[in-house]
N, C-alpha and C positions, 0 to 999 in steps of 0.2 A: 675561826675555821672549825672548831669542834661543834658549833651550833648547826652547821650545814650537814654534817655527817648523819645525825639522826633523822633529819628531814629527808635526806636522800634515801636512806633506808626505808623510811615510812612510805615514800612515794613508790619505791620499787616494790615493796610488799603489797601496797594498794593496787598497783598495776597488775601484778601477778594474780592477785585474788580476783580482780575484775575480769581478766582474761579467762581464768579458770571457770568462773561462773558463766561467762558468755558461751564458751565452747561446750561446757557440760550441758547447758540448756539446749544448745543446737543439736547435740548428739543424742539427747534423750527425748526429743520432741516426738509425739505420737505420729505414727505413719500417716494418719489422716490429716495432720496439721502441716505436713510438708508440701506446700503448694508449688514448689519449684520442680516437682517431679515431671519428667517428660512421659514416662510410661506409668500407667496406673492399671493394676490388675486385680481382679476378683477371682479367687480360686474356688473350686467346687467344695473343697474340704480344707480345714486349717492345716498348715504345715509346721513342722517342728524346726525347720531351718530358718534361721534369722537372717542369713546372708547367703545369696546364691550368685555366683559369677557366671554370666552368660555372654560368650564371645567378648570378653574383656570388660563387660559392664556389670557393675555390682547392683543387684536387686536386694533391697531391704524388705524383709517380710515379717509380718506380725499377724498371727491367727490366719485368716483367709484373705489377706490383702498384701500386695507387694507393690513397691514403687522403685523407680530408678531414673537416673539422669539419661540423657540421650546417648545412645550407643552408635557405633559405626555401621551396624547392619540394618537392613530393612526391618520394619516393624513385624512383618509376617515371619521373618526368620527368628527374631527375638522371641516372639510368642511361641513358636514351635519348640525352640530350644529350652525356654523356661518351663514349658509343659513337661518336657522330658525329665526335668529336675524336680518339680514340685507337684506334678499331677494335673488333672484336668482343669481347664480354665473356663470360667463362666463369662467374664467380660475382660476386654483388653482395650486400652485406649493409648494412643500415641499423640502427643502434642494437643490433647483435648479432643481428638477425633476418635470416636468409639468404633470398634470393629463391628461389621454387620454379622448377622447370624451365620451367613455362609463363611465369612472369614474365621469366625470362632470355630466352626465345624472343621475347617481345613487345618486350623492350628492344632486342634485336639486329635486329628487324624494322623498327623506326621509321626 
């Protein structure tokens, strides 16, 4: 019975270290490497804000790029609200579809 105790502890420690390494890597991946993003945004200027909440959706920003998972609002609304938080937007795409020049102008005008 004493032989299984160290093995159990070893497995527990190994599992904890593995989980920590996995989640740390997922949380520190570069903005460009996160392909699961629904919204991808290019800002006119870099922002100092690393996380911006827009209508309940968290945008993660680094330098002049921001990404986010799909939110509940229309893409045009998300674009306008994000612009109010981080400044002018150069490009905005939702689910792989890029906004037109007219949509970007409307986003920056709100």
